Phi, psi and omega in degrees: 000320178294323180296318180296316181294325179294316179297317179298318180295319179298317180296320180295319179297317180297319179298316180293322179295314179296317179300317179295321179296320180295317179297321179295321180296313180296330179293336179278343185278151180230196181213157175230130180220171179185184181227134180261119179235157173267183185293342178270356181090006179276149180292143177252110182275147177060030170287141182271117181249122180246118180260130182241130174274109188297319185269003179230358175055043171226166185216161176223156183230144177215159176249141179288148181273191183299333180264010178081006186273148175219157181205139174241118184252171178054051179260134174287152178303147179161193181255132184226162166208161180219157175239148180234128177232145177207145184303132177080005182234158178287151179284138177251134174241125184281160169290172179292135179245133179253116181259125178264171182299134175057038182250139172256101188262129176261129180292148176304146181297140177209161178224140182271118175281154177290150176296138177291129179275135179257137179250119178263132180248119178266122178265114181274122178258125180287157177304323179295320178291320178296317179297322180295319178295317179293324180294320178298323178292319179298321184292352177260355183284124177219123175294134184059016181077002185232308188286125180303133180228044190285334188262022173246126174257120177269001174261109188298319181259039181301148179292146179293150180275144172282170178300317180299321180290328176294318177293323179298316181293320178297316178297320179298323181288314186284341179260005179290139179305327180295326178294317177295321180295321178295317178297321179296320180295313180296322178296319179295317178296317180297321180288324181295325178264008180058035172287161184049055187303333182297340179286339181081189181246189181077185182296326180294315178296320179296320179298320179293318179295319178298316180298320180293317181295316179291322179298320178300314181293316182294318179296312181300318181291317182295315183286313187279341185244350182229301188294299182294318176300328178288319181291317186267000179058053179237152182267124183280359186272157170265126181263110182299130180270297172075356180230160183097180180289162179298322180295315181295323178291320179295316178297320178299314183298314181293323182292339181290354173293321184248358178232136178226177176261130176282166177297343177273002178088357182263154178288138182220158171301138185277066180300322186302309184287317183296312179296321180295326180299322180273324181294317180294325176295321179294319180292327181295345176299338182290335184234352175282159179290166189305319183288347180255015179254175176110159183296318182298314179294323179297315179295319179297315178295322180296315179295320178296321179295318179295317181295317182293336179296328177296319177295321177301318182293327177296320176295321179297322183282322189249343187241308191300325181300325183284336185247015178250099187287342185279355183281126178298149180297335181283348180265098186237015178083212184288129179299137179279122183285350183261000000 
């Protein structure tokens, strides 16, 4: 009997001790609360409040009630902070809060501002405006910084040129100082070997040779790059490919002698360039000397011009891009699908 009473007494003492310890622990715990308001002072319901114990690396979450109030109870003393989020509002992060034993701590007053709305403005650029911007960039292209490289588009999907823009580009090309320098050089070479003997020698002969050389270039450019492309709705530019195997690029470059891009973006027979090669030769009969006139010579010059255009295109595809510093890095020709 004594043994039973002793055991019962021991258990009662242990129970009372544990209960007292538990009460003492709860007595040490505190709480943190606050109210979530918007900038007008109205309560924000169901705002998500996340409380983080800085020195214990754990967290708790609560939602604000209809009056915007939130509370975290049974917290051990320590350092805390909390964040508040609500749809359509900016996130609030509290300063550090120090909770002491058995303290009911109220968070500093704060208000959630609405998220700033951003307005995006889309500027619509018309095809004509895009073509004008691209044309201005092309007119600055010079191989080695000197040689005109105006008729290569490194933008594969460039906007089509209007008739006025085609004439503008042609005028820019024929009035470029390099074009005059080229005509002067050819005239000098022709005079040195006494070609076109009917022109004679001296300054007068040189002037005639210069006029003929410049006239050939101006006629070819005007007819093949402005007049016929405007009438036939074709693009006089070479569109740099730059992607694919070397063989595919070479075949593409050579084929552009007889194939061009229409103003509608589709591939078409290059009537403009082929017809211009023969038409300009026929018109040049009016000012060339007698030995350089005639149907046979006109056809021969036209065929030679077409053939040499293929060699020009190979240089455009494989060489000019590397030696033209004015081309933006973003202009790389046809996008590579691989």
